[in-house]
VMD Tcl script that draws the C-alpha trace (Angstrom):
set ca {
  {66.43 223.79 103.44}
  {65.37 222.15 100.48}
  {66.01 225.16 98.57}
  {69.73 225.60 99.80}
  {70.04 221.72 98.64}
  {68.80 222.48 95.14}
  {71.10 225.53 94.88}
  {74.15 223.56 95.86}
  {73.42 220.80 93.53}
  {72.80 223.48 90.86}
  {75.86 224.95 91.33}
  {77.80 221.88 91.46}
  {76.38 220.17 88.46}
  {77.26 223.44 86.45}
  {81.18 223.24 87.07}
  {82.80 222.19 83.83}
  {85.70 220.42 85.58}
  {83.25 218.27 87.55}
  {81.50 217.24 84.28}
  {84.66 216.67 82.45}
  {86.03 214.43 85.30}
  {82.89 212.51 85.39}
  {81.85 213.73 88.82}
  {78.25 212.57 90.25}
  {76.76 214.13 93.02}
  {75.27 211.32 95.13}
  {74.13 213.07 98.63}
  {73.61 216.45 99.84}
  {72.51 217.32 103.39}
  {72.73 219.95 105.95}
  {76.22 220.97 105.41}
  {77.29 217.83 104.07}
  {78.15 216.26 100.36}
  {78.99 213.31 98.77}
  {80.51 212.87 95.21}
  {82.01 210.17 93.45}
  {84.47 210.05 90.33}
  {84.54 206.97 88.54}
  {87.83 205.55 87.37}
  {88.66 206.48 83.85}
  {91.93 206.02 81.60}
  {91.49 209.97 80.99}
  {92.47 210.25 84.73}
  {95.48 208.03 85.04}
  {98.62 209.84 86.40}
  {100.89 207.10 85.92}
  {100.76 204.67 83.13}
  {102.64 201.59 84.46}
  {100.41 201.61 87.63}
  {97.25 203.10 86.04}
  {96.77 205.12 89.12}
  {94.54 207.90 89.17}
  {96.33 211.25 89.12}
  {96.40 213.44 92.70}
  {94.91 216.20 90.92}
  {91.96 214.74 90.00}
  {91.46 213.47 93.44}
  {92.27 217.06 94.97}
  {89.56 218.12 92.35}
  {86.99 215.85 93.61}
  {87.80 216.64 97.24}
  {87.73 220.25 96.76}
  {84.36 220.24 94.82}
  {82.74 217.94 97.41}
  {83.92 220.54 100.16}
  {82.63 223.22 98.26}
  {79.42 221.77 97.86}
  {79.05 220.92 101.64}
  {79.42 224.48 102.29}
  {76.78 225.56 99.70}
  {74.31 223.47 101.34}
  {75.22 224.35 105.21}
  {72.22 225.96 107.10}
  {73.86 229.21 107.06}
  {72.91 229.47 103.43}
  {75.77 231.07 101.88}
  {75.14 232.49 98.34}
  {78.76 231.67 97.04}
  {81.90 230.26 97.83}
  {85.27 229.95 97.07}
  {88.23 227.60 98.33}
  {90.69 229.78 100.59}
  {93.04 226.83 101.41}
  {93.05 223.12 101.16}
  {95.12 220.89 102.83}
  {95.23 217.20 101.57}
  {97.12 214.27 102.99}
  {97.30 211.39 100.65}
  {97.32 208.19 102.34}
  {97.80 205.62 99.65}
  {97.04 205.30 95.85}
  {93.34 204.64 94.90}
  {93.22 201.20 93.47}
  {93.10 201.37 89.50}
  {89.61 200.43 88.22}
  {87.79 201.68 91.41}
  {85.40 204.69 91.69}
  {86.62 207.34 94.23}
  {84.14 208.85 96.79}
  {84.78 212.06 98.42}
  {82.59 212.88 101.65}
  {82.83 216.48 102.93}
  {81.43 217.89 105.94}
  {81.26 221.77 106.71}
  {81.60 221.55 110.73}
  {81.77 225.39 111.36}
  {80.89 228.70 109.83}
  {81.87 232.11 110.89}
  {80.60 235.51 109.18}
  {82.93 235.10 106.20}
  {84.71 231.63 106.39}
  {83.45 228.10 106.42}
  {85.69 225.03 107.43}
  {85.42 221.77 106.08}
  {86.93 218.14 106.51}
  {86.68 215.62 103.42}
  {87.80 212.03 103.08}
  {88.30 210.22 99.93}
  {87.98 206.59 99.68}
  {87.81 203.86 96.86}
  {85.96 200.42 97.65}
  {88.08 199.80 100.71}
  {86.84 202.51 102.87}
  {88.76 201.40 105.75}
  {91.92 203.16 104.66}
  {91.44 206.45 102.82}
  {93.10 207.44 99.95}
  {93.31 210.89 101.45}
  {91.79 213.11 104.01}
  {91.65 216.91 103.91}
  {90.75 220.23 105.71}
  {89.88 223.22 104.06}
  {88.53 226.76 104.68}
  {86.34 228.59 102.21}
  {85.32 232.30 101.73}
  {81.57 232.63 101.90}
  {79.16 235.21 100.59}
  {75.73 235.25 102.56}
  {72.37 236.87 101.14}
  {71.78 240.17 102.13}
  {68.78 239.05 104.46}
  {71.17 236.98 106.19}
  {73.50 239.74 107.05}
  {70.98 241.91 108.56}
}
mol new
graphics top color blue
foreach p $ca { graphics top sphere $p radius 0.5 }
foreach p [lrange $ca 0 end-1] q [lrange $ca 1 end] { graphics top cylinder $p $q radius 0.2 }
display resetview
């Protein structure tokens, strides 16, 4: 399993937009991932309220979801987002880090399913929740 997690970490850390948004992979497990995105003036979507743009939040949630798929015990060699539905519950508090936690809860031969939640420092009320499906490609050894 360590090899799968190392591969997932390498995959996520190589994504240019993850680096540009300041994403920090903080935890990977068997089908789970946690990624943080610190507040930055570059991510503000509304200059009056100073709230982070929803696109940055969705990119964080998508990246965490892909990481959860990549480190699932079914060991996909690659993944791509097929569908990601995000429900925004509230604006993230300006100045606070946003954390996305994703769990890959079911995998078929070609599709993985994920639940993801984004929170700021107030974890009692999510900033956003989401569900997604991801295409997966498995190693030739697994497919046998």
